[in-house]
C-alpha positions as CSV (number, residue, x, y, z in Angstrom):
1,M,7.7,-24.5,-1.5
2,K,5.7,-23.1,1.5
3,V,5.9,-19.4,2.5
4,L,4.4,-18.0,5.7
5,H,3.5,-14.3,5.6
6,V,3.3,-12.5,9.0
7,Y,1.5,-9.2,9.6
8,K,-0.7,-7.6,12.2
9,T,-4.0,-7.9,10.3
10,Y,-5.4,-9.7,7.3
11,L,-8.5,-11.2,5.7
12,P,-11.3,-11.5,6.7
13,D,-10.7,-8.5,9.1
14,N,-8.9,-6.2,6.7
15,F,-8.3,-6.0,2.9
16,Q,-6.7,-2.5,2.6
17,G,-3.1,-1.4,2.3
18,V,-0.6,-4.1,3.3
19,P,-3.2,-6.9,3.5
20,R,-4.1,-6.3,-0.1
21,V,-0.4,-6.4,-1.1
22,I,0.0,-9.7,0.8
23,W,-3.1,-11.1,-1.0
24,E,-1.6,-10.2,-4.4
25,I,1.7,-11.9,-3.5
26,A,0.1,-15.0,-2.1
27,E,-2.3,-15.5,-5.0
28,G,0.2,-14.4,-7.7
29,T,3.1,-16.7,-6.6
30,R,1.0,-19.8,-6.7
31,R,1.7,-20.3,-10.4
32,F,5.4,-20.4,-9.5
33,G,4.9,-23.4,-7.2
34,I,4.5,-21.3,-4.0
35,E,2.0,-22.4,-1.4
36,S,1.3,-19.4,0.9
37,E,-0.2,-19.0,4.4
38,V,-0.7,-15.9,6.4
39,L,-0.6,-15.4,10.2
40,S,-2.2,-12.3,11.7
41,L,-4.1,-11.1,14.8
42,S,-7.8,-10.6,15.2
43,P,-10.1,-9.4,18.0
44,S,-12.4,-12.2,17.1
45,P,-10.4,-15.1,15.6
46,D,-13.4,-17.4,15.0
47,P,-12.7,-19.5,13.0
48,A,-9.0,-19.5,13.6
49,T,-8.1,-20.7,10.1
50,I,-10.1,-20.0,6.9
51,E,-9.4,-20.3,3.2
52,V,-9.2,-17.0,1.3
53,G,-8.7,-17.4,-2.4
54,S,-6.2,-20.2,-2.8
55,H,-4.4,-19.8,0.5
56,L,-5.0,-20.0,4.2
57,S,-5.4,-17.2,6.7
58,H,-4.5,-18.1,10.3
59,R,-5.6,-15.7,13.1
60,A,-4.4,-15.6,16.7
61,R,-6.4,-13.6,19.3
62,Q,-5.4,-10.0,19.8
63,T,-4.7,-9.4,23.5
64,L,-4.1,-5.7,23.4
65,H,-3.9,-2.8,21.0
66,I,-1.8,0.2,22.1
67,A,0.0,3.0,20.2
68,S,-1.2,1.5,16.8
69,T,0.4,-1.8,17.7
70,S,-1.5,-5.1,18.1
71,L,-0.2,-7.4,20.7
72,S,-0.8,-11.1,21.5
73,L,0.4,-13.9,23.7
74,A,-1.3,-16.6,21.8
75,V,0.5,-15.7,18.6
76,F,3.8,-17.1,19.8
77,G,2.6,-20.7,19.8
78,R,0.8,-20.3,16.5
79,F,3.8,-18.7,14.8
80,R,6.2,-21.4,16.0
81,A,4.0,-24.2,14.7
82,L,3.4,-22.6,11.4
83,A,6.9,-21.5,10.8
84,Q,8.2,-25.0,11.5
85,R,6.4,-26.3,8.4
86,A,7.3,-23.3,6.2
87,D,10.4,-23.0,3.9
88,I,10.4,-19.2,3.9
89,I,9.1,-16.7,6.5
90,H,8.0,-13.4,4.9
91,Y,7.5,-10.5,7.3
92,H,5.7,-7.3,6.5
93,F,7.1,-4.3,8.3
94,P,6.3,-2.4,10.5
95,W,4.8,-4.3,13.4
96,P,6.9,-4.6,16.6
97,M,5.2,-7.8,17.6
98,M,6.7,-9.4,14.6
99,D,10.2,-8.5,15.7
100,L,9.7,-10.3,18.9
101,L,8.3,-13.4,17.1
102,H,11.4,-13.6,15.0
103,L,13.9,-12.9,17.8
104,L,12.2,-15.3,20.3
105,A,10.4,-17.9,18.4
106,A,11.6,-18.3,14.8
107,P,13.0,-21.6,13.6
108,K,16.1,-21.6,11.3
109,R,14.4,-20.6,8.1
110,P,15.3,-18.1,5.4
111,S,13.5,-14.8,6.1
112,I,12.3,-11.9,4.0
113,L,11.0,-8.6,5.2
114,T,9.0,-6.3,3.0
115,Y,9.7,-2.8,4.3
116,H,6.4,-1.0,3.7
117,S,7.1,2.1,5.8
118,D,9.4,3.7,8.4
119,V,8.0,4.1,11.9
120,V,6.8,7.7,11.3
121,R,4.3,8.8,13.9
122,Q,5.3,7.2,17.2
123,K,8.5,9.2,17.8
124,A,9.0,8.7,21.5
125,L,8.1,5.0,21.5
126,G,10.1,4.6,18.3
127,R,13.3,5.5,20.2
128,L,12.5,2.7,22.8
129,Y,11.7,0.3,20.0
130,A,14.8,1.1,17.9
131,P,17.2,-1.4,19.5
132,V,14.8,-4.3,19.0
133,M,14.0,-3.2,15.5
134,H,17.6,-3.0,14.4
135,R,18.4,-6.4,16.0
136,F,15.5,-7.8,14.0
137,L,16.6,-6.1,10.7
138,Q,20.1,-7.4,11.2
139,R,18.9,-11.0,11.4
140,V,16.5,-11.2,8.5
141,D,18.1,-12.4,5.3
142,R,16.6,-10.0,2.8
143,I,14.8,-6.7,3.0
144,V,12.5,-5.6,0.2
145,A,11.9,-1.9,-0.5
146,T,8.8,-1.2,-2.4
147,S,10.4,1.6,-4.5
148,P,13.9,2.9,-5.2
149,N,12.7,6.3,-3.9
150,Y,11.9,4.9,-0.4
151,R,15.0,2.8,-0.4
152,D,17.1,5.9,-1.0
153,S,15.3,8.2,1.4
154,S,14.8,6.0,4.4
155,P,17.5,6.5,7.0
156,V,16.8,3.0,8.4
157,L,17.2,1.3,5.0
158,Q,20.5,3.1,4.4
159,R,22.0,1.0,7.2
160,Y,21.1,-2.3,5.5
161,R,21.7,-1.5,1.8
162,G,23.8,-4.6,1.4
163,K,20.8,-6.8,1.7
164,V,18.0,-4.5,0.3
165,V,16.4,-5.4,-3.0
166,T,13.6,-3.4,-4.6
167,I,10.3,-5.0,-5.7
168,P,7.6,-2.5,-6.5
169,I,4.0,-3.1,-5.4
170,G,1.8,-4.3,-8.2
171,I,-2.0,-4.7,-8.7
172,G,-4.1,-6.8,-10.9
173,A,-6.0,-5.7,-14.0
174,A,-9.3,-3.9,-13.4
175,A,-12.6,-5.2,-14.5
176,T,-14.1,-3.6,-17.6
177,V,-16.4,-0.7,-16.7
178,A,-19.8,-0.9,-18.5
179,P,-21.5,2.2,-19.7
180,A,-24.4,1.4,-17.4
181,Q,-22.1,1.6,-14.4
182,M,-20.9,5.1,-15.4
183,A,-24.3,6.6,-16.4
184,P,-25.7,7.3,-12.9
185,W,-22.4,8.8,-11.7
186,R,-22.2,11.0,-14.8
187,E,-25.7,12.2,-14.1
188,R,-25.0,12.9,-10.5
189,L,-21.6,14.5,-10.7
190,G,-21.6,16.2,-14.1
191,G,-19.2,15.9,-16.9
192,R,-15.9,16.9,-15.4
193,F,-14.3,16.5,-12.0
194,L,-11.0,15.6,-10.2
195,L,-11.0,12.5,-8.0
196,F,-9.4,11.5,-4.7
197,V,-9.7,7.9,-3.4
198,G,-8.3,6.9,0.0
199,A,-8.7,6.7,3.7
200,L,-9.5,10.1,5.3
201,R,-6.4,10.2,7.6
202,Y,-4.1,12.7,9.0
203,Y,-1.3,12.2,6.5
204,K,-3.4,12.4,3.3
205,G,-3.1,16.2,3.0
206,L,-6.9,16.6,2.6
207,P,-7.1,20.1,4.3
208,F,-4.7,21.3,1.5
209,L,-6.9,19.8,-1.1
210,I,-10.0,21.4,0.3
211,E,-8.3,24.8,0.3
212,A,-7.1,24.3,-3.3
213,A,-10.6,23.3,-4.4
214,R,-12.0,26.4,-2.6
215,T,-9.4,28.6,-4.4
216,T,-9.9,27.1,-7.9
217,G,-13.6,26.3,-7.9
218,I,-12.7,23.0,-9.7
219,P,-15.1,20.2,-8.9
220,V,-13.5,17.5,-6.6
221,V,-14.9,14.2,-5.6
222,L,-13.7,12.4,-2.5
223,V,-14.1,8.7,-2.0
224,G,-13.3,7.0,1.3
225,S,-13.9,7.1,5.0
226,G,-11.9,7.8,8.1
227,K,-11.4,9.9,11.2
228,M,-11.3,13.2,9.3
229,A,-14.7,12.7,7.6
230,E,-16.6,15.1,9.9
231,E,-13.9,17.8,9.8
232,I,-13.9,17.7,6.0
233,E,-17.7,17.7,5.8
234,R,-17.7,20.9,7.9
235,S,-15.1,22.7,6.0
236,R,-15.7,21.7,2.4
237,P,-16.9,24.2,-0.2
238,P,-19.9,23.3,-2.5
239,N,-17.6,22.1,-5.3
240,V,-16.2,19.3,-3.1
241,V,-18.5,16.2,-3.0
242,M,-18.0,13.4,-0.4
243,L,-19.2,10.0,-1.4
244,G,-17.9,7.9,1.5
245,E,-16.9,4.2,1.0
246,L,-17.8,2.7,-2.4
247,N,-17.4,-0.8,-3.9
248,E,-14.7,-1.6,-6.4
249,A,-17.1,-1.4,-9.4
250,D,-18.2,2.2,-8.5
251,K,-14.6,3.3,-7.8
252,D,-13.6,2.0,-11.2
253,A,-16.5,3.8,-12.8
254,L,-15.4,7.1,-11.2
255,L,-11.8,6.5,-12.3
256,A,-13.0,6.1,-15.8
257,L,-15.1,9.3,-15.7
258,C,-12.7,11.7,-13.8
259,E,-10.5,14.3,-15.5
260,G,-7.6,13.4,-13.3
261,F,-6.5,12.0,-9.9
262,V,-5.4,14.1,-7.0
263,F,-3.4,12.5,-4.2
264,P,-2.2,15.2,-1.8
265,S,-0.5,13.0,0.9
266,H,2.1,15.3,2.6
267,L,3.8,13.0,5.1
268,R,6.0,9.9,4.8
269,S,3.3,7.8,6.4
270,E,2.2,7.5,2.7
271,A,4.9,5.1,1.7
272,F,3.6,4.1,-1.7
273,G,0.0,5.0,-2.6
274,V,-1.8,2.0,-4.1
275,A,-4.6,4.4,-5.1
276,L,-2.1,6.1,-7.4
277,L,-1.6,2.7,-9.1
278,E,-5.3,2.4,-9.6
279,A,-5.4,5.8,-11.3
280,A,-2.4,4.9,-13.5
281,R,-4.0,1.6,-14.4
282,A,-7.1,3.6,-15.4
283,G,-5.0,5.9,-17.6
284,K,-5.4,9.0,-15.6
285,A,-3.1,12.0,-15.1
286,M,-2.1,12.3,-11.5
287,I,-1.2,15.1,-9.0
288,S,0.8,14.1,-5.9
289,C,3.4,15.6,-3.5
290,E,7.1,15.0,-3.4
291,I,7.7,13.3,0.0
292,G,10.5,11.1,-1.0
293,T,8.4,7.9,-1.1
294,G,6.9,5.6,-3.7
295,T,4.3,8.1,-4.7
296,S,6.9,9.8,-6.9
297,Y,7.9,6.5,-8.3
298,V,4.4,5.9,-9.5
299,N,3.7,9.5,-10.5
300,V,6.7,10.9,-12.3
301,D,6.6,14.7,-12.6
302,G,6.0,15.8,-16.2
303,E,5.6,12.2,-17.5
304,T,2.5,10.9,-15.8
305,G,1.3,14.0,-14.1
306,F,2.5,16.7,-11.7
307,T,4.3,16.5,-8.3
308,V,4.2,19.5,-6.0
309,A,5.6,20.6,-2.6
310,P,3.9,18.8,0.3
311,G,1.5,20.8,2.4
312,D,1.3,23.7,-0.1
313,A,-2.3,24.4,-1.1
314,G,-1.2,27.1,-3.6
315,A,1.1,24.6,-5.4
316,L,-1.7,22.0,-5.4
317,A,-4.1,24.5,-6.8
318,G,-1.7,25.5,-9.5
319,A,-1.3,21.8,-10.6
320,M,-5.0,21.3,-10.6
321,Q,-5.5,24.3,-12.8
322,M,-2.9,23.2,-15.3
323,L,-4.5,19.8,-15.6
324,W,-8.0,21.2,-15.8
325,A,-7.2,23.8,-18.4
326,D,-5.6,21.2,-20.8
327,P,-7.7,18.1,-21.4
328,A,-5.6,17.0,-24.3
329,G,-2.4,17.3,-22.2
330,A,-4.1,15.5,-19.3
331,A,-5.1,12.6,-21.6
332,A,-1.5,12.3,-22.9
333,L,-0.2,12.2,-19.3
334,G,-2.8,9.5,-18.6
335,R,-1.7,7.4,-21.5
336,Q,1.9,7.5,-20.2
337,A,0.7,6.6,-16.7
338,R,-1.1,3.6,-18.1
339,A,2.1,2.5,-19.9
340,R,4.2,2.9,-16.8
341,Y,1.7,0.8,-14.8
342,Q,1.9,-2.0,-17.5
343,A,5.7,-1.9,-17.5
344,L,6.4,-1.7,-13.7
345,F,3.4,-2.2,-11.5
346,T,1.4,-5.3,-12.5
347,A,0.6,-8.0,-10.0
348,E,2.1,-10.5,-12.3
349,R,5.5,-8.8,-12.3
350,M,5.5,-8.4,-8.5
351,A,4.6,-12.0,-8.0
352,S,7.3,-13.2,-10.4
353,E,10.0,-11.1,-8.6
354,Y,9.0,-12.4,-5.2
355,A,8.9,-16.0,-6.5
356,Q,12.4,-15.6,-7.8
357,L,13.6,-14.3,-4.5
358,Y,11.9,-17.2,-2.6
359,H,13.5,-19.8,-4.9
360,T,16.9,-18.2,-4.5
361,L,16.8,-18.2,-0.7
362,N,15.4,-21.7,-0.6
363,A,18.1,-23.0,-2.9
364,T,20.7,-21.4,-0.6
365,R,19.0,-23.1,2.4
366,L,18.9,-26.5,0.8
367,G,22.5,-26.2,-0.3
368,V,23.6,-25.4,3.2
369,A,21.6,-28.3,4.6
370,E,23.1,-30.7,2.0
371,G,26.5,-29.4,2.7
């Protein structure tokens, strides 16, 4: 069976967020007899098709990028040709260009849409886009929510509950961290610290984390880059260390060393929080905010860590102090976080559930064709 994934960006241009999830699905479903290909846009699509892992990445030239949306004229022809040879078309929402592809150029194939996030930031344009979006959502065969929390809190998904299924995001096992990898970081950062890993973006709640760190004096290490880097550098107290982008091995070493993981995202733009999965996989207690999304499905208050009110530096500071003052309790929460990862959030489980959905829809399609 052939599945075509469609999203605005993918390897080799991008391997964060949604592209990483697509990778895990494409690679993981191969053992279930699924052959995956991915169509995306790129400012420099040369070569236009490359092999990534065990699947193909096709790229059409990006014509324009406006209001966080990549647009292309060339993608219509590429999509039509690739979709004709696919058994299932798998869209990854949101990306308005994708809606037009389905409405104007999609052949008669079963379609799945993974609903990664509501349209949060573009309020004015969102009202103009809404009629097209709802027509698109009405036409796809299944909509996948990445957590029951997001399914139940999204006003858009409430309109389509009859065809919404839930498949949580999963990630693969981490490589073993050697003592030699941890030693230089332990020497540089000291024995105890709390860790944040993620893009330095507007919805990550970092000003509240900086203020909480200033209030508590607890050492905090930030890993990641983004538009807020300079602002954070100017405002951070001495107990906050910024390390910028690091490779996976160094991130794993820091996760192994840290006392706990702090993820202060305060807006619904943070629809899931794959970084939380990495912390849970590493067996670390977590602190996050209750924003009605998948973050509170990964981090369950009182079971795997603490959840606090969003945008509240005082509440964040209080949770940090509780975790910091009780190493044994933090370790117990971390063990439960690891168990929850193994039960719900492995890449193998995610791939199995998507493969089952693909086969169900394809069997329906073949039955209709034979009938």
